[in-house]
N, C-alpha and C positions, 0 to 999 in steps of 0.2 A: 504494500500500500504506500510505496514511497513517493511516487510522482504525483503531483497534485495540479496538473493542468486542468482547466475547466472541463475538458472533454471526459476526464476520468470520473467525474461525479455522476455515474450512471446507477440505475437501480441495481444492476448485477454487482457492481463494485461495492455499493453501500451494503448489500446483503453479505458479501464476502467479508467486509471489514467487521460487520456486526458479529458474524460467526467467529471471527478471530478474537474479538473482544470478549465474547462470552465463553468460548470453548478452548481457545489456545492455551496450553499450560505455561507457555513461555511468557514471562512477565514483560520482557522487552517488546515482544510482538503486540501484547495487549496495549502497552503504552502507545506504540506507534499507531495502532488501530484507533485508539481513543482520540489521538491528536488529529488524525486524518478525518475522522467522523465529525469532529468539531468544525473543521474547515468546510466539510461537505454541508453541514447544517446551515452555514451562513452564505453558501454559494448561491448564485442566481438559479442554478439547476435544482435547488431544493424544491422550488415550486412544482417542477415536473415530478420528481421522484416521490415526494411525500404522499401524494394521493394514491400512487401505485402501491406504496408500502402498506397502505391502509386496507387493501383488498382483503375480502374474507378468507382467501386461501393462504394468507400469510400467518406465521406464528405470532403470538402476542409481543415477543421482544421486538420483532421487526415493525409491527403495527405501532408499538409504543414510540419507536424512534421517529416514525413518520409523523405522529401527533406532536412529538416534541419539536421536530423541525418546524412544523407549522407555527407552533407557539413562539419559537425563537424569531421567525421571520416577522410575525405580526407585532410582537412586543418590542423588538429592538430595531427593526428596519421598516417601521411603519411608513416613513416618508418615501420609501421606494415603491409603495403600492399606489397605482393610479386610482383616482376617486371612482372612475367608472367601473372598477372591478369590485368595489365594496359589496354591492348587493349579491353578486354571484358567489363571492367568498362566504357571505353570510348564509346563503341558502345551502351551499355545499356543506358547511359546518353543521347546520341544523340536521341535514339528512344523515350525515355521518354519526351524529350523537344519537339520533333515533335508532340507527342501525346497531350502534354499540350498546344501546340501553340494555340489551340482553346478552351482550358479549363480555369481553374482558374488562374488569373494573378499573385496572390501572390505565388502560388506553382511554376508557370513557372519561376518567378524571382529566387526563391530559387534553382531550378534545374540549372538555368544558372550560378548562383554563384558557385554551386558545380562543374560544368564542367569547369568554369574559374579557380577554385582552382586546379583541376586536370591538366589543361593545364600548369599552372604556375609551378607546381611541376615537370612536365615532360619536360618542355622546358629547353634548346634547344636540348639536345641530344636525349632523348627518344621520343620526338614528334617535330621534326623540321617542320616548316611551319604550326604550329597548326592553326593560324588564317586563312590562305588561305584555309585550309581544312574545317574549320567551314563555311566559305563563300560558298565553293563549295557544301558541304553537303546540305545547305539550299536552294541553288539556283536550285538544281536538282529537277525534277518533284516529288512532294510529294504525288502523288496518290490522296488519299481522303482528304488531308488537303489543304484548299484553299491557294493560293499563297500569299495573303495579310497577313494572319495569320502567315505563315512561315517567311515572310519578317519581320514582327514585332518581332517574336521570335528571329530571327537572330540579329536584332538591339539591342534587350534586352541583348543578350549574349555579343555582342561587347561592349555594354555600361558598363556592370558590370566587364568586364575583367580588364581594367585599375584601376577601383575602388578597386577590390579585390587585385590587386597588391599593391596598396597604403597601405592596411591594413594587408597584408599577413605577416606571421611570418617567412619568409625566412631568413636564415642567411645572413649576410652582403655580403659575396663574391658572393652568389647566386643571391642576389638582382641585383647586377651590371650586371651579365650575362643575367638574364631574362629581365631586362630593355632594354639591347642591342637587344635581340632577338625580343622583342615586337616592338621596334623602327623600326627595319628593316621590320616588317610586315605591317607598315602603308601603304605601297604601295598596299597591298591587300584590305585595308579598304577604302582608299581614293576614288578610282574610283566608288565603290559601293555607297558611300554617295553622291558623286558628281552627279551621274546619278539619284538617288532618289530625290535629292533636285531640280534638273533642269527639271525633267519630269513634263510637264504641268498637266498631269492627276494624279500625286501623291496626295493622299488624305492628308489633313492637319495633321491628326494623324501621318501618316508616316513621314512627313516632321519634325514635332515636335520631333519625336524620333531620327531622323537623327541629328538634332541640339543638342539634349542631348548627343548623342554618340560623336559628335565632342567635346563638352565641356569636356567629360570624357577623350578622347584621348590626348587633349592638356596638360593634367596634366603630361603626360610622356615626356614633353619637345619636342614634335614633332616640327621640324624646321619650323619656320613661313613661309618660302618661299615654303614649301611643302604642306601648307594648304591654300595657297593664294586664290585659286579658291573657296574653301568652305567658306572662310570668306566673299568673294565677294557675294556669293549666300546668305549668312546669312544677309548681308546688304539689299539685295532685299526682304528677308523674313520679314523685319521690317515693310513693308507696309501692311502685313496681320495681322489684330488685333489678330487672333487666335494664330499666331506664335510669336507675338512681344516679350513676356517675355523670351521664350526659346532662341530666336535669340539674345536678349541683353546678356543673360548669356554666350552664345557661343562666341560672339564677345569679351566681356570683359575678359573671361577666356583666350582666345587666345592671346589678346594683352598684358595681364598682365604677361605672362610667362617670368621669368627673362631672359631666353635665347633669347627672341625675339628681343632685341636691336641690336643683331648682324646683323639682316637682314634689313639694312637701306633702301634698294631699295623698299622692300615690305612695310615698314612703310610709305615711301613717297607716295606710291600708296594709302595707307589707308586714308591719310589726306583729299584728295578731297572727298572720300566717306563719311567721317564723316561730312565734311562741307555741303554736299548735304542734310544732315538731318535737316538743319536749318529751312527750310520751315515747315516741319512736326513738329518741335519743337515749332515754333511760333504759328502754328495753335493750338497745344495742349495747350499752355499757354493761348491763347485767349479763348478756349472752357473750360478752367478749368479742363483739363484732366491731373491730377497730375501724374498718372502712366506713361503715355507716356513721359511727359517732364522729369520725374525722370530717366527713362530708357535711353533716348537719352543723358541726362547729364552724366550718368554713363559711357557711351561709350566715350564721348569727354574727360572726366576727366581721364579715364584710359589710353587713348592714350597720353594725355598731361603729366600726372604724371609719368608714367613709362618710357617715352621716350623723356622728354624735352631736355635732354643733347644731345642725338643723333640727334634730329631734329634741335636744335639750331646750331649744327655744320655744317649742310647743308646750308651754307650761301646763296647759290644762290636761295634757296627756302624760304628765310626769310619771304616773303609776305604770303605764304600759312600757315606758322606756326603762324604768327601774327594773321591771320584770325581765326585759331583754338583758340588762346589765347582769342580773342575777343568773340568767341562763348562761351568759358567758363565764360568770364566776364558776358555775357548775363545770363548764368545759376546762377552766384553768385547774380545778381541783379534781379532775377526772381520776378515778382510782387507778393504781398501778404505778410502776416505776418507769419514767421516761429513760431511754428510748426502747426499753425491752418489752413492757406490756402495755404501753400507750405512746402515741406520737402526737397527740392532739393538743396537750396543754401549752406547748411552746407557740402554737399559732396565735394564742390570745394575748401574748405579752405586749405587743405594740398597741393593742386596743387600750390598755390601761394608761399608757403614755398619752395617747390621743385624748382620751376622756379627761384626764387630769389637765392637759393643756387647755382644752376647751373651757373647763370650769374656771381655771385660773385666769382666763382671758376676759371674763365678764367684768363689768364695772362692779365696784365694791358691794353695793346693796344686793344685786342679783347673785353675786358670788357667795355672799353670806347665806342666802337661802339654799343654794345648791350644796354648800359645804355641810349644812345641817343634815341634808339627806345622804351625802356621799362620803363624809369622813368615816362613819361607821362601816360603810362598804369597803373603804380602803384599809381600815384596821382588820377587817375580815380577810381581805386580800393578802395582807402580810402573813396572817396565820396559815392561809392556804399555801402561799409560796414557800414558807418555811417547812411546811409539811412535805411539799413536793421536793424540796431540796434535800430531804433526809436520805441518807444512804440505806440500801437494803440490808438485810442480815448478812453477816460475814459469809455464810455458806452461799447465799444467793449471789453476792458480789463476786465471790471467787469463780462462779460459773459464767460470768459475763466475758464476752470477747474483749480484746483490747480496744477495738473500734467502738464498742458500746460504752466502755468506760470513758473513752475520749469524748464521745457525744454527750454523755452525762456531765462530764466536767464543763464542757462549753455551755450546756443548759444551765448549770449552776452559776456560771459567770453571767448569763443573761438574767437570771433571777436576781443576782447581786446588783446588776445595773438597775433593774426595776426598783428594788428596795431603796437604792440610793436616790432614785428619782422621787419615789413616793415620800421620802423624808421631807422633801421641799413642801409637801402639802400637810403632812402630819406633825412635823417638827419634833421638839424635845419630847412630846408625849409618847412618840413612838419608841424612843430609847428607854423611857421609864417603863413602858409596857413590856419591852423585851427583858429589861432588868428584873422586873417583878416575876416574870415567868421563870427566868433562870434561877432566881433566888428560891422560888417555890420548889423547883426541880431539885436543887442541890441540898435543900434543908429538909426535904420530905423524907423522913426515915421510914414511913409506912410502906410505900410501894417501891419496888425496884425500878429505877428509871433506866431506859436504854441509853447507851452512849450516843446513838443516832439523834435522839431528842436534844441532848445537851449540845451536840456538835452543830445542829441546824440553828439553834438560837445564837450560839457564838458566831456562827457564819453570818447571820443577819447583822449582828453588831459590827463585825469586822467590815462588812460591805459598806456600812454607813461611815464608820470611823476612818476608813481609808481615804475618803475624798472630802469629808466634811470636817470643818474645824469643830471638834467636840470639846474644846477647852472650856466651854461655858456650861457643859452638861454636868448636873450635880450627881449623875448616877455612875460616872466613871470610877470615882474612888471605891464605891461599893463593888463595882465589877472587878476592879483589880484585887479587891479583898476576896472576892469569890473564887478567882482563878486558881489559887493554890488548893482550894477545897475540892477541885474536880478530880475524880478518880480517873487518871489517864491510863486506860488499859487498851488503847487501840490507836493504830497509826493515823487514821484519818482524823480522829479527835485531837491527837497530839499536834498534827499539822495545823489544824485550825486554831488551837490554843496559841501556837507560835505566831501564826499570821496575825492573830488578834493583838498579841502583845506588840508585834511590829507596827500595826496600824496605830497603836497608842504611843509610839515613840516620842512624838512631839509633845503630847500631854505629859509624858514622864519627865521631859526636859523642864517643864514648868512645875512639876511636883516631884522633885528628885527623892523625897523621903520614901516614895513608893517603890523605888528601884530595888530595894533589898528584898521585896516580896516576889518579884518576878525574875530577876536576873538569875538566881539559882536554877530556875526551871529551864531557862535558855541554855545555860552552860551544861546542864545535865543532858539536854536534847542533842547538843553538839556531838556527843559520843555515839549517837544512833544513826547509822548510815541511812535508814529509811526516812529520817527527818532531815536529811542533808539540806535540801533547798530551803525549807521553811526556817530551820534553826539558824543557818548561816546568814540568810537574808535579814532575819530579825536582829541578830547580833550586829550586823552591819548598820541597820537603821538606828539601833540604840547608840552605837559608837559614834555615828555621825551627829545625831540630834543631841545626845546628852554628854558629849565628851568632857565638858568641864565639871561634871558631877561624878565622873568615873574614876579619878585618881585613887580613891580608897579601894576600888575593886580591881585596879589595873593588874596587880601582880597575879591575882587569881585568874583573870581573863586570859592573860598572856600564857600562864601555865597550862590551862585547859586547852587553849588553841594549839600550843606547841605539841601537846600530847596527841591531839587528834591528827595534827599534820604528820607527826612521826609515824603514827599507826596507819597512816594513809587510808583513813576512813572515807574521805570525800573524793568525788570526781574532780578533774582538773579545774573546771570553772568555779566550783564552790571553794576550792583551795585559794583561787585568785580573789574571790570575794572576801574570804576570811582575812587574807593579807590586807585588803583595802580597809576592812574593819579595824585591824590592828594599827594601820597607818593613822586613821582618825583618832583612835584611842591615844596613841603615843604623842600626837600633835599637842595635847593639852598638858603634857608633863614637863617638868623642868628639864633643861638640856642634858644635865648629867644623868638623869634617870632615863631619858630617851636613849642615850648612848649605851647605858647599862643593859636596858631591855633589848636594844638592837643587837648588841653583842651576843646575848644569850640566844636570841631568836635566829640570828643569821649564821652564827659560827658553824652549826652542823651542816648547813647548806654549802658554806664556803669550803669546808673540808671535803664534802662530797664532790664539789666542783673541781677542787685541786686534783682529786683522784681521777675524775673523769677526763680532765685535761691531759693527763699523762697517757691515757689509753689510746689505742689505735681507733680512729673513728669507725663506728658501725651503727646500724639503725637504732639499736636499743639505747646505746649511750647518748645518741643524738636526742632522743625523746627526753631523757633525763636532764640533759643540759638545757633544752628549751624550757622544760618545766621549772627548773631552778631560776633561770633568767626571768621567766614570767612571774614567779613569786616575788622576786626583787622589784621588778618594774611595777607590779600592782601595789606593793608596799609603798614605793616612792610616789605613786600617783596621789595618795591621800595624806601622806606625812608632810604636813605643811604648818610650820610653827609661826609663819608670819601673819596668818589670817587671824585677826582679833574679831571674833564673830560678835556682831551686835544686831540682833533681830528684835530687840526688846522694845524699841521705840522710846517715847518720852516717859518721864516720871517712873522709870523702871528702877529697880534696885541697881547698885553699881554692877557693871558688866563683869561676869565671871570670865577670867582669861588667864592665860599662862603668863608667868613673869617674863619681862622683856628678855629676848635671847642674848647671850653673850658668846663671843667666839664664833668659829665657823659653824655653818649649818650641819646638823648631824648627818644628813643625807650625803653632803659633800665629803664629810669625814669618812663615811663608809665607802663611797665611790672611790676616794683616793686610795683607800686601803686595798680595794679589790681591782683597781685599774690594771695592774700588771697581770693579774690572773685572767682578767677578761681578754687582755691582749694575747695571752698564751692560747686561750680557747679559740680566739679568732684566727690566730695563725694556722691552727689545724683545720678550721672549718670555713675558711674563706670562700671555698667553692659552693657552700651550701646556703642558698638564699634564706632558708627558714632560720638557721642559726644567726646569720648576719642580721636578719630582721629582728630577732629576739634581742640581740645586743643593742641594736639601734633603738629599740623600744625602751630599754632601760633609761638611756640617756634622754630620749625624747620626752618620756613621761616626767623625768626629773627636771629637765629644762622648763617644761610647761608649768610644773608646780612651783619650782624655786625661783623662776625668772632671774632677777639680777643676783640673787644669792648663789647662782651657779657659776658666777664669774671666775672663781679660782680654777675652775676646770677648763675654761675656754681654750687656752692654748694647747693643753694636753690633748683634749678631744679633737680639736681642729687637725692636729698633726695625725692622730690615729685615723680620723675619717679620710684624710688625704691619702694616707698609705693604703687603706682598705679599698678606696674607690679606684686608685691607680692600678692596684693588682687585679681586682675583679669588680668591674662596675655593677652596682645594684641599685635599684630604685630607692630602697629604704635609706641608703646613705645620703641620697640627694634630698629626701624628705627631711632628714635630720639637719642637713646643711641649711635647708630653707628655714627651719625652726631657729637655728643659730643666727642666721642673717636677720630674721625678724626681730630677735631680741637684742642682739649685740652689735649689729652693723653700725648703729648710730653712736656708739660709745667710743670716744677717741682712743682710750687705752686698749680697747679690744679690737680696734679696726684692723691693725696689721695681720694678726692670725686669721681673722675672718676673710680679709681681702685675699690673702694667700690661698686659703682653702677655696674660695669662690673661683679664683683664676685657675686653680689646679683642676677642679672638677669640670669647669667649663672646657678647658683644653682637652681633657680626657674624653669628654662627651663628643667634642667636635671630631675626634679621631673615630669614634664609633660611627658618626654620620658618614665619614669618608668610606668606612668599611661596609656600610649598608645597615641602616638603622631599622629596617622593616621587622627584624626578629625581636626588637626590643620596644614595643609600643609603651610599656610601663616606664622604661627609662626616659623615653622621649617625653611622656606625659609629665613625670616628676621634674625633668629638666626645664620644661617650659614654665611650670609653676614656680620653680626656683628663680628663673630669670625675671618672671613677673614680680615676684616678691622683692627681688633686688632693686628693680626699677621703682617700686613703690616706697621701700624703706630707705634706700641709699643709692640714688641714681649716680652718685660720684664714682661708684664701682666701674661705670662704663667709660670713665675718663682715662683708665689705666692703659699704658702702652702694651701691657702684657695680655690684653683682652682683645681678641679678634672680633670686633663688633660686626664687621661685614659678614663673617662666617656664621655668627649666631643668627643674624637676620636671615641669611639664606637657609639655615636649618629650619627656622620658623616657617618659611615659605614651603619648604618640603613637607614639614609636619602637618600643614593644613590639608595635605592630600591623603593623610592616613585614613584607613577605613574605620578605626576605632573612635567612637564618638567622644569618650573622655579626653583622649589626646587632642582631638580637634578643638574641643572647648577650652582646654588649657592654653593651646596655641593662640586662639582668638583673644583670650584674656591677656596673653603676653603682648600681642600687637596693640591692644587697647591701652595698655600701660605705656608702651614704647612711644607711640606716635605723639602724645602730648609733650614728650620731652625734646622734640625737635627744636623747641625754642631755647632750651637752656643747656643742652649737652651737645656740643659741636659734633663729636663723632657720630651721634645718632642722627643729627641733622644731615650730615654728609651721606650716610648710608641710605636714608629715606629719599634724598634727592636723586642719588644715583640709581637705586634699585627699587624704589617705591612702586614703579610700574609693574614689576614682577609680582609684588604682593597683590596689587589690584587685579592682575590677570588671574592669579590663583583664586581670589575671592569670587571673581565673575564666573570662573569655571565651576566652582562649587555651587553657585546660585543657578548656573546653567544646567545642573543635573548631576554633577560629579559627586556631590555630598548628599547625605540624608536630609529630607525636608525638615526633620526635627531640629536641625542645627542652624536653620536660617536666621534665627534671632541673633546668634553669636556672630555670624558673618555680617549681618546688618550693623552690629556695633562697630566692627572694624571700619566698615564703609562710612559710618557716621563720623568716627574719629578722623578719618582722612579728610572728610569734607570740612570738619570743624577746624583742623589744624594745618591742612595743606591744600586749601581750596584751589589756588591757582594751578598747582601741579595736577591736582585731580581732574580739573577741567580738561587739561591737555591729554592726560593719560586715558580718560574715559573715551574721548573722541578717537584717539589712535587705536585703543583696544577694540572698541565696538565696530571699527571700520572693517575688520576682517570678516569676509563672508562666512556664514555658518557659525559664527562665534557669538555668544557662548553656546548657542544651540541652533540647529538648522530649522527649528520650528518658529523662530521669531523673525519678524520682518524688520527692515531698516526703520520703518516708522515707529514700531513698538520699542526698538532699541533707543531711538531718539527720545521718545516720551519718557522712558525709564531714566535716561541720564539727566534729562531736564528736571524731572521730579526729584531725583536724589540731590542734585546740586542746589535745589531751592530750599532744602531742609537743613538748616545749620543749628537749629535749636530743638526741634521736636523729634527726639529719638524714636518714640512710639510710631510716628508717621513713617520714618524710614523703614522700620520693621515691616509695616503693612505694605509699603511699596515693594520691598524685596520679596515678601510672600506672594504678592500678586504676580510679579515678574517670573518667579521660579515656577509657578504653575503654568504660565504660558510656555516657558522653556521646556517643560516636561510634557506638554500636550495634555495637561490635566485641567486646564481652565474651564470652569463651568460644569465639571463632571461631579458625580456623586462621591467619587473617591476623594476628590479635593475637599468636598464639604465635610467628610468624616474627620478631617484633621482639626 
């Protein structure tokens, strides 16, 4: 099927290709056949072969291709069809549909879609009353085709018509006209559907198709009051198990239409119909029929969620709306554990948000009335949600699959979000309510309470405390007092206790006297691998929020942490968090104590590292080295003795803070001690980017935290970085250099080592560019970011004779052509920083004057289609900078560059190029406008202007 001259698109060849597509085992041949068939479908010959392929003696696959080809020609190439052929095309399609009414269903559907497309293209002028004519054609006596088959064919046609409209490629103005014309034809469809649904002898299949057809038409915003009778009949159909699913879809689609809230009277009639389903709902729940309860719940929720405001405003009907709310509450509290024996309750959660928003949006007096009715409902909702959030018994939970456990976890997060939201309406009373329940549970000696009960109540507390400032709640001291009384005999409960303490960390910072009652629980939990995440994250929160109250506990915290680290109880990421926790903790101690603790904490790791540094590199000692380096860098991330935290505001007691530091920063002391060791490790692992990255991370984290306190290490580190990068260039070394340039380049006494390092890494990178940088997009990306940072912080670096500014500029032009988006973004940023310095840095002025046109050509090539459309804003920025700072030069360059025929794309005319360049040159202030001009021009260059694909962006 390789040659595709027009003559080859014959019936025989199409059949041969279809045979190849369906039956050839070779995937290559299948793909070739598919490609060829797609060309055949759009060829002029398709008009000849499609009718032949539809003949009765062909197999359905072949007939289907014929029908598809027809649809393609009508929907995509409508303008090729002469107007005088419309009518014959229409009658041919009618007779084919009548013929296939008793034939293959898939071919019938494709033919209906083709006729639907024809109707949409002809409406309203060329074929007024199209829908009425369809109904009439199929209701006339069809001779040999039986009535039921014709009826089903007509329903199929009516169903695909609105669907085809939704996906059609009609231009915007036509869409409006056609939608109007279709809307007015509902009067021809409605009686037919009504009659078929209400006829007692209508077979189920016909009724199901009627319901599907209704679902399809309501997408056209058919006014709700004009489909009232059909919706009523759909409610009746819910009693028939065969029609249940389609009836649910039809009802939900109808009442979810945004326009339907205008028809309040119809909505009010729907409420009692929904309420009448309660018995069917209860029976379904009792019989464990999840599908029925799910469907009825969907109906109740869509009525409530889409129309709560409209229904709330009908004050005289408040009782029936309250009944609907209670029905939804029943669905929220449906028995069983989500997602194992029920899947319905989660559907209702958004309804509760919506109802609350609507109540809270009324003016004060009206709101007060509604709150009286609905606050009790929301208190009940909290009980229901906490009941639903309960874990099943241990045996049952053990039998769940990991996917079910994960779904349950997400469901609990949704419940947590809902509770947090409900707190806005119920306020402090909600916390008191939860506290009373918890108190009763924990002090009740009569009955044995299950851990599930306690856990759910705590979970409710934690959900609220995590995001809301509970400092003003008078129940928190009581809650903290209750926590140690909980009999923690289960992992899930222990986890929730931990997370609850973590959520109260800020409160504890204001009430440090309570730390002694919860800290022992956290330290005890640290030793349990099953509580790894919750205990470590809670300790980290406490160390961060309460660090100035922790010195009395510090020795104990460090000892327990060291013990669990040595025993390797936790996974890597939790070990890192633990180190961050210790960093916060140590920050608040006097310097000599910090050093003492650091010494005991780090010594075992340093000894281990010394041993590892002597070994021959292998995969397992590599992991151990990266782990130790990671622990150090996480410790240094948060160990910050310079921050005197003051979050207390005015009239607060004196700030609790560490005494002012004396002598060098403890982190620097440690780094200087281990510097030689780190160099030894590096010398052995220079080839390994992960080890190099881990080493760079230690210094990067330290520099970021210490800022100017890092000064004593600048020359040592600059030298080491230079050696590292010269031996084996890696992106992480460039990122660390950028960090150093950012902080120290503007300090006179640190400028020499930073300048030397900057010049060295620049010249090494220029060598990489000479050898071919394509294999190192990460290095190019980091290099461009470094150059941009240097221009931003210390443009004087570009005055040096040792820096080849011209070469750096050329590398930038080259990098603009990389396929990796991050690299191109960094490069555009570099040019946006460079161009404004033409005025004050002579070497930059020279290079832009001499080579600026190369940059412009690269930018135009990108806009012309060489680069991804998602990067156009970045290229527009460069263009805008050139216009703002090099206007005269840009005027000349644009003229010269755009003069070349076919540049930047063969799709743009000279006139379009001319307009583009005038538009750009006009905008020297409005950057947003330049971005729009570039977006417009790139679409023209890519041949996408005015297409749907363009609109998707």
